[in-house]
PyMOL Python script that loads the backbone (N, CA, C, O; Angstrom):
from pymol import cmd

cmd.read_pdbstr("""\
ATOM      1  N   MET A   1      -1.842 -18.259 -64.113  1.00  0.00           N
ATOM      2  CA  MET A   1      -1.665 -17.478 -65.323  1.00  0.00           C
ATOM      3  C   MET A   1      -2.547 -18.077 -66.423  1.00  0.00           C
ATOM      4  O   MET A   1      -2.598 -19.295 -66.596  1.00  0.00           O
ATOM      5  N   ASP A   2      -3.216 -17.234 -67.140  1.00  0.00           N
ATOM      6  CA  ASP A   2      -4.117 -17.687 -68.209  1.00  0.00           C
ATOM      7  C   ASP A   2      -3.390 -17.622 -69.548  1.00  0.00           C
ATOM      8  O   ASP A   2      -3.442 -16.616 -70.255  1.00  0.00           O
ATOM      9  N   PHE A   3      -2.716 -18.709 -69.875  1.00  0.00           N
ATOM     10  CA  PHE A   3      -1.911 -18.749 -71.090  1.00  0.00           C
ATOM     11  C   PHE A   3      -2.756 -18.558 -72.349  1.00  0.00           C
ATOM     12  O   PHE A   3      -2.342 -17.858 -73.273  1.00  0.00           O
ATOM     13  N   ARG A   4      -3.929 -19.171 -72.389  1.00  0.00           N
ATOM     14  CA  ARG A   4      -4.773 -19.066 -73.580  1.00  0.00           C
ATOM     15  C   ARG A   4      -5.214 -17.623 -73.820  1.00  0.00           C
ATOM     16  O   ARG A   4      -5.225 -17.153 -74.957  1.00  0.00           O
ATOM     17  N   LYS A   5      -5.574 -16.928 -72.748  1.00  0.00           N
ATOM     18  CA  LYS A   5      -5.998 -15.525 -72.879  1.00  0.00           C
ATOM     19  C   LYS A   5      -4.830 -14.664 -73.354  1.00  0.00           C
ATOM     20  O   LYS A   5      -4.983 -13.856 -74.270  1.00  0.00           O
ATOM     21  N   ASN A   6      -3.664 -14.839 -72.732  1.00  0.00           N
ATOM     22  CA  ASN A   6      -2.476 -14.091 -73.155  1.00  0.00           C
ATOM     23  C   ASN A   6      -2.143 -14.377 -74.605  1.00  0.00           C
ATOM     24  O   ASN A   6      -1.864 -13.461 -75.378  1.00  0.00           O
ATOM     25  N   PHE A   7      -2.173 -15.653 -74.973  1.00  0.00           N
ATOM     26  CA  PHE A   7      -1.853 -16.036 -76.342  1.00  0.00           C
ATOM     27  C   PHE A   7      -2.833 -15.403 -77.325  1.00  0.00           C
ATOM     28  O   PHE A   7      -2.415 -14.832 -78.332  1.00  0.00           O
ATOM     29  N   SER A   8      -4.119 -15.497 -77.047  1.00  0.00           N
ATOM     30  CA  SER A   8      -5.119 -14.986 -77.987  1.00  0.00           C
ATOM     31  C   SER A   8      -4.988 -13.473 -78.161  1.00  0.00           C
ATOM     32  O   SER A   8      -5.099 -12.968 -79.279  1.00  0.00           O
ATOM     33  N   GLU A   9      -4.757 -12.758 -77.083  1.00  0.00           N
ATOM     34  CA  GLU A   9      -4.601 -11.302 -77.166  1.00  0.00           C
ATOM     35  C   GLU A   9      -3.341 -10.914 -77.939  1.00  0.00           C
ATOM     36  O   GLU A   9      -3.367  -9.999 -78.762  1.00  0.00           O
ATOM     37  N   ARG A  10      -2.252 -11.608 -77.672  1.00  0.00           N
ATOM     38  CA  ARG A  10      -0.999 -11.271 -78.351  1.00  0.00           C
ATOM     39  C   ARG A  10      -1.045 -11.660 -79.827  1.00  0.00           C
ATOM     40  O   ARG A  10      -0.527 -10.934 -80.676  1.00  0.00           O
ATOM     41  N   LEU A  11      -1.654 -12.789 -80.133  1.00  0.00           N
ATOM     42  CA  LEU A  11      -1.782 -13.191 -81.533  1.00  0.00           C
ATOM     43  C   LEU A  11      -2.569 -12.149 -82.317  1.00  0.00           C
ATOM     44  O   LEU A  11      -2.145 -11.730 -83.394  1.00  0.00           O
ATOM     45  N   ALA A  12      -3.697 -11.735 -81.790  1.00  0.00           N
ATOM     46  CA  ALA A  12      -4.530 -10.740 -82.480  1.00  0.00           C
ATOM     47  C   ALA A  12      -3.773  -9.423 -82.647  1.00  0.00           C
ATOM     48  O   ALA A  12      -3.817  -8.814 -83.715  1.00  0.00           O
ATOM     49  N   ALA A  13      -3.082  -8.986 -81.602  1.00  0.00           N
ATOM     50  CA  ALA A  13      -2.353  -7.721 -81.661  1.00  0.00           C
ATOM     51  C   ALA A  13      -1.217  -7.778 -82.680  1.00  0.00           C
ATOM     52  O   ALA A  13      -1.017  -6.833 -83.443  1.00  0.00           O
ATOM     53  N   MET A  14      -0.482  -8.873 -82.694  1.00  0.00           N
ATOM     54  CA  MET A  14       0.637  -8.985 -83.633  1.00  0.00           C
ATOM     55  C   MET A  14       0.138  -9.104 -85.073  1.00  0.00           C
ATOM     56  O   MET A  14       0.723  -8.518 -85.984  1.00  0.00           O
ATOM     57  N   ARG A  15      -0.923  -9.847 -85.277  1.00  0.00           N
ATOM     58  CA  ARG A  15      -1.463  -9.988 -86.630  1.00  0.00           C
ATOM     59  C   ARG A  15      -1.906  -8.630 -87.167  1.00  0.00           C
ATOM     60  O   ARG A  15      -1.624  -8.285 -88.314  1.00  0.00           O
ATOM     61  N   LYS A  16      -2.600  -7.864 -86.327  1.00  0.00           N
ATOM     62  CA  LYS A  16      -3.063  -6.538 -86.747  1.00  0.00           C
ATOM     63  C   LYS A  16      -1.886  -5.586 -86.954  1.00  0.00           C
ATOM     64  O   LYS A  16      -1.887  -4.809 -87.908  1.00  0.00           O
ATOM     65  N   ALA A  17      -0.888  -5.633 -86.081  1.00  0.00           N
ATOM     66  CA  ALA A  17       0.284  -4.759 -86.203  1.00  0.00           C
ATOM     67  C   ALA A  17       1.066  -5.044 -87.482  1.00  0.00           C
ATOM     68  O   ALA A  17       1.671  -4.143 -88.062  1.00  0.00           O
ATOM     69  N   HIS A  18       1.050  -6.299 -87.915  1.00  0.00           N
ATOM     70  CA  HIS A  18       1.738  -6.681 -89.150  1.00  0.00           C
ATOM     71  C   HIS A  18       0.822  -6.566 -90.369  1.00  0.00           C
ATOM     72  O   HIS A  18       1.218  -6.873 -91.493  1.00  0.00           O
ATOM     73  N   ASN A  19      -0.408  -6.120 -90.120  1.00  0.00           N
ATOM     74  CA  ASN A  19      -1.367  -5.890 -91.200  1.00  0.00           C
ATOM     75  C   ASN A  19      -1.555  -7.124 -92.090  1.00  0.00           C
ATOM     76  O   ASN A  19      -1.532  -7.031 -93.317  1.00  0.00           O
ATOM     77  N   ILE A  20      -1.739  -8.275 -91.448  1.00  0.00           N
ATOM     78  CA  ILE A  20      -1.957  -9.515 -92.173  1.00  0.00           C
ATOM     79  C   ILE A  20      -3.361 -10.024 -91.854  1.00  0.00           C
ATOM     80  O   ILE A  20      -3.794  -9.992 -90.702  1.00  0.00           O
ATOM     81  N   SER A  21      -4.049 -10.483 -92.855  1.00  0.00           N
ATOM     82  CA  SER A  21      -5.408 -10.981 -92.655  1.00  0.00           C
ATOM     83  C   SER A  21      -5.372 -12.363 -92.007  1.00  0.00           C
ATOM     84  O   SER A  21      -4.351 -13.049 -92.025  1.00  0.00           O
ATOM     85  N   MET A  22      -6.503 -12.750 -91.438  1.00  0.00           N
ATOM     86  CA  MET A  22      -6.609 -14.090 -90.866  1.00  0.00           C
ATOM     87  C   MET A  22      -6.408 -15.142 -91.949  1.00  0.00           C
ATOM     88  O   MET A  22      -5.783 -16.176 -91.712  1.00  0.00           O
ATOM     89  N   ALA A  23      -6.940 -14.873 -93.135  1.00  0.00           N
ATOM     90  CA  ALA A  23      -6.805 -15.820 -94.250  1.00  0.00           C
ATOM     91  C   ALA A  23      -5.342 -15.980 -94.663  1.00  0.00           C
ATOM     92  O   ALA A  23      -4.878 -17.097 -94.891  1.00  0.00           O
ATOM     93  N   ALA A  24      -4.619 -14.867 -94.758  1.00  0.00           N
ATOM     94  CA  ALA A  24      -3.211 -14.935 -95.161  1.00  0.00           C
ATOM     95  C   ALA A  24      -2.376 -15.643 -94.099  1.00  0.00           C
ATOM     96  O   ALA A  24      -1.494 -16.435 -94.431  1.00  0.00           O
ATOM     97  N   LEU A  25      -2.646 -15.366 -92.836  1.00  0.00           N
ATOM     98  CA  LEU A  25      -1.916 -16.039 -91.767  1.00  0.00           C
ATOM     99  C   LEU A  25      -2.256 -17.522 -91.760  1.00  0.00           C
ATOM    100  O   LEU A  25      -1.375 -18.364 -91.582  1.00  0.00           O
ATOM    101  N   GLY A  26      -3.518 -17.839 -91.952  1.00  0.00           N
ATOM    102  CA  GLY A  26      -3.925 -19.238 -92.029  1.00  0.00           C
ATOM    103  C   GLY A  26      -3.242 -19.964 -93.170  1.00  0.00           C
ATOM    104  O   GLY A  26      -2.812 -21.106 -93.013  1.00  0.00           O
ATOM    105  N   ASP A  27      -3.137 -19.309 -94.323  1.00  0.00           N
ATOM    106  CA  ASP A  27      -2.438 -19.915 -95.459  1.00  0.00           C
ATOM    107  C   ASP A  27      -0.984 -20.202 -95.115  1.00  0.00           C
ATOM    108  O   ASP A  27      -0.469 -21.275 -95.428  1.00  0.00           O
ATOM    109  N   TYR A  28      -0.323 -19.248 -94.473  1.00  0.00           N
ATOM    110  CA  TYR A  28       1.069 -19.431 -94.083  1.00  0.00           C
ATOM    111  C   TYR A  28       1.213 -20.618 -93.127  1.00  0.00           C
ATOM    112  O   TYR A  28       2.173 -21.384 -93.217  1.00  0.00           O
ATOM    113  N   LEU A  29       0.260 -20.761 -92.221  1.00  0.00           N
ATOM    114  CA  LEU A  29       0.313 -21.812 -91.207  1.00  0.00           C
ATOM    115  C   LEU A  29      -0.298 -23.133 -91.663  1.00  0.00           C
ATOM    116  O   LEU A  29      -0.236 -24.133 -90.947  1.00  0.00           O
ATOM    117  N   SER A  30      -0.888 -23.132 -92.858  1.00  0.00           N
ATOM    118  CA  SER A  30      -1.601 -24.301 -93.401  1.00  0.00           C
ATOM    119  C   SER A  30      -2.790 -24.688 -92.523  1.00  0.00           C
ATOM    120  O   SER A  30      -3.060 -25.868 -92.300  1.00  0.00           O
ATOM    121  N   ILE A  31      -3.500 -23.660 -92.028  1.00  0.00           N
ATOM    122  CA  ILE A  31      -4.736 -23.858 -91.285  1.00  0.00           C
ATOM    123  C   ILE A  31      -5.773 -22.897 -91.871  1.00  0.00           C
ATOM    124  O   ILE A  31      -5.427 -22.036 -92.679  1.00  0.00           O
ATOM    125  N   THR A  32      -7.011 -23.034 -91.479  1.00  0.00           N
ATOM    126  CA  THR A  32      -8.061 -22.172 -92.012  1.00  0.00           C
ATOM    127  C   THR A  32      -8.090 -20.826 -91.294  1.00  0.00           C
ATOM    128  O   THR A  32      -7.565 -20.681 -90.190  1.00  0.00           O
ATOM    129  N   ASP A  33      -8.713 -19.848 -91.942  1.00  0.00           N
ATOM    130  CA  ASP A  33      -8.892 -18.558 -91.278  1.00  0.00           C
ATOM    131  C   ASP A  33      -9.797 -18.710 -90.069  1.00  0.00           C
ATOM    132  O   ASP A  33      -9.664 -17.957 -89.104  1.00  0.00           O
ATOM    133  N   GLU A  34     -10.710 -19.663 -90.100  1.00  0.00           N
ATOM    134  CA  GLU A  34     -11.577 -19.922 -88.940  1.00  0.00           C
ATOM    135  C   GLU A  34     -10.750 -20.422 -87.758  1.00  0.00           C
ATOM    136  O   GLU A  34     -11.032 -20.063 -86.615  1.00  0.00           O
ATOM    137  N   ALA A  35      -9.749 -21.231 -88.012  1.00  0.00           N
ATOM    138  CA  ALA A  35      -8.869 -21.705 -86.933  1.00  0.00           C
ATOM    139  C   ALA A  35      -8.121 -20.530 -86.310  1.00  0.00           C
ATOM    140  O   ALA A  35      -7.969 -20.463 -85.090  1.00  0.00           O
ATOM    141  N   VAL A  36      -7.654 -19.601 -87.149  1.00  0.00           N
ATOM    142  CA  VAL A  36      -6.986 -18.399 -86.638  1.00  0.00           C
ATOM    143  C   VAL A  36      -7.976 -17.591 -85.799  1.00  0.00           C
ATOM    144  O   VAL A  36      -7.638 -17.138 -84.706  1.00  0.00           O
ATOM    145  N   ARG A  37      -9.178 -17.412 -86.299  1.00  0.00           N
ATOM    146  CA  ARG A  37     -10.214 -16.662 -85.591  1.00  0.00           C
ATOM    147  C   ARG A  37     -10.492 -17.277 -84.212  1.00  0.00           C
ATOM    148  O   ARG A  37     -10.601 -16.562 -83.216  1.00  0.00           O
ATOM    149  N   LEU A  38     -10.603 -18.598 -84.167  1.00  0.00           N
ATOM    150  CA  LEU A  38     -10.868 -19.273 -82.892  1.00  0.00           C
ATOM    151  C   LEU A  38      -9.706 -19.122 -81.918  1.00  0.00           C
ATOM    152  O   LEU A  38      -9.920 -18.989 -80.713  1.00  0.00           O
ATOM    153  N   MET A  39      -8.479 -19.142 -82.430  1.00  0.00           N
ATOM    154  CA  MET A  39      -7.322 -18.931 -81.551  1.00  0.00           C
ATOM    155  C   MET A  39      -7.326 -17.513 -81.003  1.00  0.00           C
ATOM    156  O   MET A  39      -7.018 -17.301 -79.830  1.00  0.00           O
ATOM    157  N   GLU A  40      -7.673 -16.539 -81.841  1.00  0.00           N
ATOM    158  CA  GLU A  40      -7.713 -15.144 -81.381  1.00  0.00           C
ATOM    159  C   GLU A  40      -8.831 -14.907 -80.372  1.00  0.00           C
ATOM    160  O   GLU A  40      -8.732 -13.998 -79.547  1.00  0.00           O
ATOM    161  N   ARG A  41      -9.864 -15.689 -80.423  1.00  0.00           N
ATOM    162  CA  ARG A  41     -10.971 -15.567 -79.466  1.00  0.00           C
ATOM    163  C   ARG A  41     -10.747 -16.402 -78.212  1.00  0.00           C
ATOM    164  O   ARG A  41     -11.550 -16.347 -77.281  1.00  0.00           O
ATOM    165  N   GLY A  42      -9.671 -17.170 -78.178  1.00  0.00           N
ATOM    166  CA  GLY A  42      -9.381 -18.010 -77.015  1.00  0.00           C
ATOM    167  C   GLY A  42     -10.213 -19.266 -76.950  1.00  0.00           C
ATOM    168  O   GLY A  42     -10.343 -19.874 -75.888  1.00  0.00           O
ATOM    169  N   LYS A  43     -10.781 -19.663 -78.078  1.00  0.00           N
ATOM    170  CA  LYS A  43     -11.636 -20.854 -78.126  1.00  0.00           C
ATOM    171  C   LYS A  43     -10.879 -22.079 -78.616  1.00  0.00           C
ATOM    172  O   LYS A  43     -11.399 -23.194 -78.586  1.00  0.00           O
ATOM    173  N   ARG A  44      -9.649 -21.865 -79.065  1.00  0.00           N
ATOM    174  CA  ARG A  44      -8.840 -22.967 -79.583  1.00  0.00           C
ATOM    175  C   ARG A  44      -7.383 -22.685 -79.264  1.00  0.00           C
ATOM    176  O   ARG A  44      -6.927 -21.544 -79.333  1.00  0.00           O
ATOM    177  N   SER A  45      -6.659 -23.742 -78.913  1.00  0.00           N
ATOM    178  CA  SER A  45      -5.221 -23.617 -78.665  1.00  0.00           C
ATOM    179  C   SER A  45      -4.468 -24.107 -79.891  1.00  0.00           C
ATOM    180  O   SER A  45      -4.924 -25.016 -80.586  1.00  0.00           O
ATOM    181  N   PRO A  46      -3.314 -23.504 -80.157  1.00  0.00           N
ATOM    182  CA  PRO A  46      -2.541 -23.943 -81.317  1.00  0.00           C
ATOM    183  C   PRO A  46      -1.831 -25.261 -81.038  1.00  0.00           C
ATOM    184  O   PRO A  46      -1.525 -25.588 -79.892  1.00  0.00           O
ATOM    185  N   SER A  47      -1.577 -26.004 -82.095  1.00  0.00           N
ATOM    186  CA  SER A  47      -0.728 -27.185 -81.953  1.00  0.00           C
ATOM    187  C   SER A  47       0.692 -26.696 -81.689  1.00  0.00           C
ATOM    188  O   SER A  47       0.994 -25.515 -81.859  1.00  0.00           O
ATOM    189  N   PHE A  48       1.544 -27.598 -81.280  1.00  0.00           N
ATOM    190  CA  PHE A  48       2.945 -27.252 -81.047  1.00  0.00           C
ATOM    191  C   PHE A  48       3.577 -26.703 -82.325  1.00  0.00           C
ATOM    192  O   PHE A  48       4.323 -25.725 -82.287  1.00  0.00           O
ATOM    193  N   GLU A  49       3.271 -27.341 -83.460  1.00  0.00           N
ATOM    194  CA  GLU A  49       3.827 -26.915 -84.739  1.00  0.00           C
ATOM    195  C   GLU A  49       3.366 -25.503 -85.112  1.00  0.00           C
ATOM    196  O   GLU A  49       4.161 -24.691 -85.586  1.00  0.00           O
ATOM    197  N   VAL A  50       2.091 -25.219 -84.898  1.00  0.00           N
ATOM    198  CA  VAL A  50       1.557 -23.889 -85.205  1.00  0.00           C
ATOM    199  C   VAL A  50       2.159 -22.849 -84.258  1.00  0.00           C
ATOM    200  O   VAL A  50       2.506 -21.749 -84.690  1.00  0.00           O
ATOM    201  N   LEU A  51       2.285 -23.181 -82.990  1.00  0.00           N
ATOM    202  CA  LEU A  51       2.888 -22.256 -82.031  1.00  0.00           C
ATOM    203  C   LEU A  51       4.323 -21.900 -82.438  1.00  0.00           C
ATOM    204  O   LEU A  51       4.713 -20.734 -82.384  1.00  0.00           O
ATOM    205  N   CYS A  52       5.092 -22.888 -82.838  1.00  0.00           N
ATOM    206  CA  CYS A  52       6.466 -22.641 -83.284  1.00  0.00           C
ATOM    207  C   CYS A  52       6.477 -21.805 -84.560  1.00  0.00           C
ATOM    208  O   CYS A  52       7.288 -20.888 -84.694  1.00  0.00           O
ATOM    209  N   ALA A  53       5.586 -22.113 -85.494  1.00  0.00           N
ATOM    210  CA  ALA A  53       5.524 -21.359 -86.751  1.00  0.00           C
ATOM    211  C   ALA A  53       5.139 -19.903 -86.495  1.00  0.00           C
ATOM    212  O   ALA A  53       5.666 -19.004 -87.150  1.00  0.00           O
ATOM    213  N   LEU A  54       4.233 -19.660 -85.558  1.00  0.00           N
ATOM    214  CA  LEU A  54       3.851 -18.288 -85.211  1.00  0.00           C
ATOM    215  C   LEU A  54       5.030 -17.528 -84.613  1.00  0.00           C
ATOM    216  O   LEU A  54       5.270 -16.372 -84.960  1.00  0.00           O
ATOM    217  N   ALA A  55       5.755 -18.173 -83.724  1.00  0.00           N
ATOM    218  CA  ALA A  55       6.927 -17.531 -83.117  1.00  0.00           C
ATOM    219  C   ALA A  55       7.946 -17.166 -84.197  1.00  0.00           C
ATOM    220  O   ALA A  55       8.525 -16.080 -84.164  1.00  0.00           O
ATOM    221  N   ASP A  56       8.163 -18.057 -85.138  1.00  0.00           N
ATOM    222  CA  ASP A  56       9.094 -17.776 -86.234  1.00  0.00           C
ATOM    223  C   ASP A  56       8.565 -16.655 -87.126  1.00  0.00           C
ATOM    224  O   ASP A  56       9.310 -15.745 -87.492  1.00  0.00           O
ATOM    225  N   TYR A  57       7.295 -16.718 -87.471  1.00  0.00           N
ATOM    226  CA  TYR A  57       6.713 -15.730 -88.382  1.00  0.00           C
ATOM    227  C   TYR A  57       6.805 -14.314 -87.807  1.00  0.00           C
ATOM    228  O   TYR A  57       7.198 -13.376 -88.501  1.00  0.00           O
ATOM    229  N   PHE A  58       6.438 -14.175 -86.535  1.00  0.00           N
ATOM    230  CA  PHE A  58       6.438 -12.855 -85.907  1.00  0.00           C
ATOM    231  C   PHE A  58       7.782 -12.514 -85.248  1.00  0.00           C
ATOM    232  O   PHE A  58       7.957 -11.425 -84.701  1.00  0.00           O
ATOM    233  N   ASN A  59       8.725 -13.461 -85.308  1.00  0.00           N
ATOM    234  CA  ASN A  59      10.065 -13.268 -84.751  1.00  0.00           C
ATOM    235  C   ASN A  59      10.009 -12.921 -83.266  1.00  0.00           C
ATOM    236  O   ASN A  59      10.638 -11.965 -82.814  1.00  0.00           O
ATOM    237  N   VAL A  60       9.250 -13.709 -82.521  1.00  0.00           N
ATOM    238  CA  VAL A  60       9.126 -13.552 -81.075  1.00  0.00           C
ATOM    239  C   VAL A  60       9.358 -14.906 -80.419  1.00  0.00           C
ATOM    240  O   VAL A  60       9.346 -15.939 -81.089  1.00  0.00           O
ATOM    241  N   SER A  61       9.566 -14.897 -79.122  1.00  0.00           N
ATOM    242  CA  SER A  61       9.741 -16.158 -78.403  1.00  0.00           C
ATOM    243  C   SER A  61       8.383 -16.787 -78.106  1.00  0.00           C
ATOM    244  O   SER A  61       7.364 -16.099 -78.056  1.00  0.00           O
ATOM    245  N   ILE A  62       8.386 -18.073 -77.914  1.00  0.00           N
ATOM    246  CA  ILE A  62       7.160 -18.771 -77.516  1.00  0.00           C
ATOM    247  C   ILE A  62       6.720 -18.269 -76.148  1.00  0.00           C
ATOM    248  O   ILE A  62       5.524 -18.133 -75.891  1.00  0.00           O
ATOM    249  N   ASP A  63       7.680 -17.995 -75.269  1.00  0.00           N
ATOM    250  CA  ASP A  63       7.332 -17.457 -73.953  1.00  0.00           C
ATOM    251  C   ASP A  63       6.548 -16.154 -74.082  1.00  0.00           C
ATOM    252  O   ASP A  63       5.602 -15.918 -73.330  1.00  0.00           O
ATOM    253  N   TYR A  64       6.938 -15.315 -75.028  1.00  0.00           N
ATOM    254  CA  TYR A  64       6.194 -14.071 -75.242  1.00  0.00           C
ATOM    255  C   TYR A  64       4.779 -14.376 -75.751  1.00  0.00           C
ATOM    256  O   TYR A  64       3.809 -13.779 -75.285  1.00  0.00           O
ATOM    257  N   LEU A  65       4.667 -15.292 -76.694  1.00  0.00           N
ATOM    258  CA  LEU A  65       3.350 -15.623 -77.252  1.00  0.00           C
ATOM    259  C   LEU A  65       2.357 -16.075 -76.185  1.00  0.00           C
ATOM    260  O   LEU A  65       1.177 -15.727 -76.244  1.00  0.00           O
ATOM    261  N   VAL A  66       2.827 -16.843 -75.218  1.00  0.00           N
ATOM    262  CA  VAL A  66       1.911 -17.385 -74.215  1.00  0.00           C
ATOM    263  C   VAL A  66       1.862 -16.551 -72.931  1.00  0.00           C
ATOM    264  O   VAL A  66       1.146 -16.901 -71.993  1.00  0.00           O
ATOM    265  N   GLY A  67       2.614 -15.460 -72.886  1.00  0.00           N
ATOM    266  CA  GLY A  67       2.535 -14.567 -71.735  1.00  0.00           C
ATOM    267  C   GLY A  67       3.472 -14.878 -70.600  1.00  0.00           C
ATOM    268  O   GLY A  67       3.326 -14.322 -69.512  1.00  0.00           O
ATOM    269  N   ARG A  68       4.443 -15.762 -70.826  1.00  0.00           N
ATOM    270  CA  ARG A  68       5.420 -16.054 -69.772  1.00  0.00           C
ATOM    271  C   ARG A  68       6.492 -14.987 -69.695  1.00  0.00           C
ATOM    272  O   ARG A  68       7.252 -14.939 -68.729  1.00  0.00           O
ATOM    273  N   SER A  69       6.561 -14.127 -70.707  1.00  0.00           N
ATOM    274  CA  SER A  69       7.537 -13.047 -70.751  1.00  0.00           C
ATOM    275  C   SER A  69       6.904 -11.864 -71.461  1.00  0.00           C
ATOM    276  O   SER A  69       6.086 -12.034 -72.365  1.00  0.00           O
ATOM    277  N   ASP A  70       7.283 -10.674 -71.050  1.00  0.00           N
ATOM    278  CA  ASP A  70       6.820  -9.478 -71.741  1.00  0.00           C
ATOM    279  C   ASP A  70       7.857  -8.988 -72.745  1.00  0.00           C
ATOM    280  O   ASP A  70       7.659  -7.963 -73.398  1.00  0.00           O
ATOM    281  N   ASP A  71       8.955  -9.717 -72.869  1.00  0.00           N
ATOM    282  CA  ASP A  71      10.013  -9.369 -73.810  1.00  0.00           C
ATOM    283  C   ASP A  71       9.862 -10.242 -75.054  1.00  0.00           C
ATOM    284  O   ASP A  71      10.091 -11.450 -74.986  1.00  0.00           O
ATOM    285  N   PRO A  72       9.484  -9.656 -76.181  1.00  0.00           N
ATOM    286  CA  PRO A  72       9.259 -10.462 -77.382  1.00  0.00           C
ATOM    287  C   PRO A  72      10.541 -10.949 -78.061  1.00  0.00           C
ATOM    288  O   PRO A  72      10.472 -11.765 -78.980  1.00  0.00           O
ATOM    289  N   SER A  73      11.707 -10.464 -77.626  1.00  0.00           N
ATOM    290  CA  SER A  73      12.945 -10.824 -78.313  1.00  0.00           C
ATOM    291  C   SER A  73      13.275 -12.294 -78.135  1.00  0.00           C
ATOM    292  O   SER A  73      12.913 -12.936 -77.149  1.00  0.00           O
ATOM    293  N   ARG A  74      13.972 -12.788 -79.125  1.00  0.00           N
ATOM    294  CA  ARG A  74      14.416 -14.185 -79.078  1.00  0.00           C
ATOM    295  C   ARG A  74      15.571 -14.323 -78.104  1.00  0.00           C
ATOM    296  O   ARG A  74      16.268 -13.355 -77.801  1.00  0.00           O
ATOM    297  N   ARG A  75      15.759 -15.522 -77.626  1.00  0.00           N
ATOM    298  CA  ARG A  75      16.860 -15.805 -76.687  1.00  0.00           C
ATOM    299  C   ARG A  75      17.946 -16.592 -77.352  1.00  0.00           C
ATOM    300  O   ARG A  75      18.948 -16.920 -76.717  1.00  0.00           O
TER     301      ARG A  75
END
""", "prot")
cmd.dss("prot")
cmd.show_as("cartoon", "prot")
cmd.util.cbc("prot")
cmd.orient("prot")
């Protein structure tokens, strides 16, 4: 399973669905918009802290973010 590919695709889709810019998401996560861009392109993996913050922000499970589950609901 390609976790990075699943993560990058889901991150981009959720960010666009929530109509939030890379800069605004980066500000929320205390990272740069370039870091968000690289994660969406699959060129960078998030830290554990960023992964948890993304799950909280989008109200999805970490398993959903990385493609281990197709159910975004929390457990």
